[in-house]
C-alpha positions in Angstrom: 196.1 50.3 -40.8 195.4 47.5 -38.3 195.5 48.2 -34.6 196.1 46.3 -31.4 193.8 47.4 -28.6 194.1 46.3 -24.9 190.7 46.9 -23.2 190.9 49.2 -20.2 187.2 49.2 -19.3 186.9 48.7 -15.5 184.2 46.0 -15.8 186.4 44.0 -18.2 189.4 44.2 -15.9 187.3 43.3 -12.8 185.8 40.2 -14.4 189.2 39.1 -15.8 190.5 39.3 -12.3 187.8 36.8 -11.1 188.5 34.6 -14.2 192.1 34.3 -13.2 191.4 32.9 -9.7 192.2 29.2 -9.2 189.1 29.0 -7.0 186.6 30.1 -9.7 184.3 27.2 -10.7 183.7 26.1 -14.3 180.2 27.5 -14.1 181.4 30.9 -13.0 184.3 30.8 -15.5 182.0 30.1 -18.4 179.6 32.9 -17.4 182.4 35.4 -16.9 184.1 34.5 -20.2 180.8 35.1 -21.9 180.3 38.4 -20.1 183.8 39.7 -20.9 183.3 38.7 -24.5 180.1 40.7 -24.6 181.8 43.8 -23.2 184.7 43.3 -25.6 182.4 43.0 -28.6 180.9 46.4 -27.7 184.3 47.9 -27.9 185.5 45.9 -30.9 182.5 46.8 -33.1 182.9 50.5 -32.5 184.1 51.0 -36.1 181.6 48.9 -38.0 180.2 50.7 -41.0 176.7 52.2 -40.9 174.2 53.0 -43.6 171.3 55.5 -43.7 167.9 53.8 -43.9 164.5 55.4 -44.1 161.9 54.1 -41.6 158.6 55.3 -40.2 158.2 56.0 -36.5 154.7 56.4 -34.9 155.1 60.1 -35.6 156.8 60.5 -39.0 159.3 59.1 -41.5 162.9 59.6 -40.7 166.4 58.5 -41.5 168.2 56.1 -39.0 171.5 54.3 -38.9 171.8 50.6 -39.4 174.8 48.3 -39.8 175.8 48.2 -43.5 176.2 45.2 -45.7 176.3 41.6 -44.6 177.3 42.6 -41.0 179.2 40.2 -38.8 180.4 36.6 -38.4 182.0 35.0 -35.4 184.5 32.2 -35.9 185.7 30.5 -32.8 188.9 28.5 -32.8 187.8 25.1 -31.3 187.4 24.4 -28.6 188.1 27.2 -26.2 186.9 29.9 -28.6 183.4 28.5 -28.3 183.2 30.1 -24.8 183.3 33.6 -26.3 180.5 33.1 -28.9 177.4 33.5 -26.7 178.6 36.8 -25.3 179.2 38.2 -28.8 175.8 37.0 -30.1 174.2 38.7 -27.1 175.5 42.0 -28.6 174.9 41.1 -32.3 172.2 38.4 -32.5 172.1 38.5 -36.3 175.8 37.5 -36.6 176.5 34.2 -38.3 178.8 31.6 -36.7 181.6 29.5 -38.3 184.0 27.1 -36.7 187.7 26.3 -37.2 189.3 23.3 -35.6 193.1 23.0 -35.3 195.5 20.5 -33.6 199.3 20.7 -33.2 201.3 18.1 -35.2 203.4 16.3 -32.6 206.4 16.1 -35.0 206.4 19.4 -36.7 204.6 21.3 -33.9 202.7 23.1 -36.6 198.9 23.7 -36.4 196.9 21.4 -38.7 193.3 22.0 -39.7 190.9 19.2 -38.9 187.6 21.1 -39.3 186.4 24.3 -41.0 182.8 25.3 -41.6 182.1 28.9 -42.5 179.0 30.9 -43.5 178.7 30.9 -47.3 178.9 34.7 -47.5 181.8 34.9 -45.0 183.9 36.8 -47.5 181.4 39.7 -47.4 181.3 39.9 -43.6 183.3 41.5 -40.8 184.8 38.3 -39.3 185.7 38.1 -35.6 188.0 35.2 -34.8 187.8 34.3 -31.1 190.1 32.4 -28.8 190.4 33.2 -25.1 194.2 32.8 -25.1 196.8 34.3 -27.5 199.9 32.5 -26.3 202.5 31.6 -28.9 200.1 32.8 -31.6 200.5 29.7 -33.7 196.8 28.7 -33.7 195.6 32.3 -34.4 198.1 32.8 -37.2 197.1 29.4 -38.8 193.3 30.1 -38.4 193.5 33.5 -40.0 195.7 32.2 -42.8 193.0 29.6 -43.5 190.3 32.2 -43.5 192.2 34.3 -46.0 192.7 31.3 -48.3 188.9 30.8 -48.2 188.3 34.4 -49.4 187.7 36.2 -46.1 188.9 39.8 -46.3 187.8 41.7 -43.2 189.3 39.8 -40.2 189.6 40.8 -36.5 191.0 38.7 -33.7 189.6 38.8 -30.1 191.2 37.2 -27.0 190.8 37.6 -23.3 194.5 37.2 -22.4 197.5 37.6 -24.6 201.3 37.2 -24.2 203.6 39.7 -25.9 205.1 36.8 -27.9 201.7 35.9 -29.4 200.8 39.5 -30.2 204.2 39.9 -32.0 203.7 36.7 -34.0 200.2 37.5 -35.0 201.0 41.2 -35.9 203.9 40.1 -38.0 202.1 37.3 -39.8 198.9 39.3 -40.4 199.6 43.1 -40.1 196.1 43.8 -41.6 194.2 42.2 -38.7 193.0 44.2 -35.7 193.7 42.5 -32.4 191.5 43.1 -29.4 192.9 42.0 -26.0 191.2 41.8 -22.6 194.5 41.9 -20.7 198.1 41.8 -21.9 200.2 39.5 -19.6 203.9 39.3 -18.9 205.4 36.4 -20.8 205.1 32.7 -21.7 206.7 30.0 -19.5 208.7 27.1 -20.7 205.5 25.1 -21.3 204.0 27.8 -23.5 201.5 29.0 -20.8 200.7 32.6 -20.4 202.1 34.1 -17.1 200.3 35.0 -14.8 197.5 33.7 -17.0 194.5 31.6 -15.9 195.6 28.1 -16.8 194.1 26.1 -19.7 191.0 28.0 -20.8 189.4 25.0 -22.6 189.7 22.8 -19.5 188.3 25.5 -17.3 185.4 26.3 -19.6 184.4 22.7 -20.1 185.4 21.2 -16.8 188.0 18.8 -18.2 191.5 18.1 -17.1 
């Protein structure tokens, strides 16, 4: 059964509070997004499967725990999702990285794939899809649908901020996907922005307007 988890860790909440500030520079914003992603990865990987492995210490042979199977892959939704990758790789350096690019069709308003490159063995990995914002949920739903169509089975979604509307849309479309949220905000405004939110995550990460 998939779960939705809002992170309550004090360090995560403190750093998200700084991220929200209008006065936070792009440099600080990037660094904090990476740090929050690192802390969230620690929590989100709590249930990864372990296997017993025999090793030799300087004293004797013993059995230790190691991550089982093909381990992890991180798949950011371009472009803002890129900001979360470095923090996750700090925690799991052996993880492979894929990329999904989407744009919204101006007529249908539906997300359209323009780029997708995944590790060849992605279907055997625990895949963490990253996007700082879960607003309407359209991009997340579309990205996860694409991953499933390409044979990916074990999918988790990580975002820094979420609106209730996005959580509902993603949960209903993909009830088998765990959702990890840094902070759950109040609602979406008429322009589809999360309130109180932090503005456009992509613009703030990359210093664009």
